[in-house]
C-alpha positions, 0 to 999 in steps of 0.5 A, a space after each residue: 943807147 938811142 939815136 936821133 936824127 934831125 933834119 934842118 934846112 942849110 943855107 949857102 954863105 950869103 944867104 938867110 935862113 928863115 922857116 926852112 927856105 933860105 933868101 938872097 937878098 941882092 946888093 945890086 940891081 937888075 932888070 926883072 929878067 936879069 933878076 929872074 936870070 941870076 935866080 935860075 942860075 943858083 937854081 933858085 926862083 925869084 920870091 913867091 908869097 902864098 898866103 897872108 902868114 907868109 906875107 907877115 913873115 916876109 914883111 917883118 923879115 924883109 923889112 929888117 934887111 931891105 933897108 939897105 936896099 940898093 934901089 930904096 923903093 922896091 924889089 923884085 918878086 917872081 910875079 909876072 903878067 907877061 904871058 896874059 894881062 892879067 893873068 898873074 904867075 909866080 916863076 916858081 909855078 906855084 898858085 897866085 892865089 893870095 894878092 896884097 897889091 897897093 891901092 890902085 894896082 896892077 893898073 898896067 900903067 904903059 905895059 907893067 908885067 912885073 911885080 915888085 914889093 914896096 919896102 916901106 909897106 909891103 905892098 905889091 906894084 906892078 912895075 915896068 919890067 925894065 926898071 933896075 931894082 934889088 931882088 930876092 931869090 929863094 928856095 927851099 933850105 938844103 936838108 943837112 942830116 944831124 945824128 944826135 947820140 943819147 945815153 939812155 936805154 930805148 
C-alpha cells in the first residue's frame, strides 16, 4: 500500500485561487494608502506583476472579475514611486522589472505616485494616490496537505 502526499494552495472564503496564489478583489473603494493598509492587515500585499506571463494571466483573470469594479475605471496595484520619483517598486519587495504602461505613462501628472491597472485594457497608469479606487490583494495560497492512500504494492 502506498501513500501519496499532495500539497495545494487554499484560499480563504471570499478570495479566488489562481495558480497557487490567492486574490481578493475589493467591492469598495479606497485611496492607495488605505488599500495597501487593508491588504497588510490581511497579511497580504497589493497585487504585483513580475513578467509578461503573469500579466497575461492577470489580464485574462482580472477582466472576468473587474467588470463589477466599484469604480469602473481602474484598480490599485502594489506599485509606487513615492520614495524616489521614477524609482518604481512593489509593496511586496519584488523587483520592478516588467512594465506595461499605458501610452504616455508614467507622466507624474500633478505628482502621481501610485500604480493602477486600467480595467478595459490591462495597461498601467501612474495615478493620484488620493483617488478612491477598487484594489486587488494577492498572496501565496496557504498550503494544505492531502494524503491519498492507494491500493497497490510499492
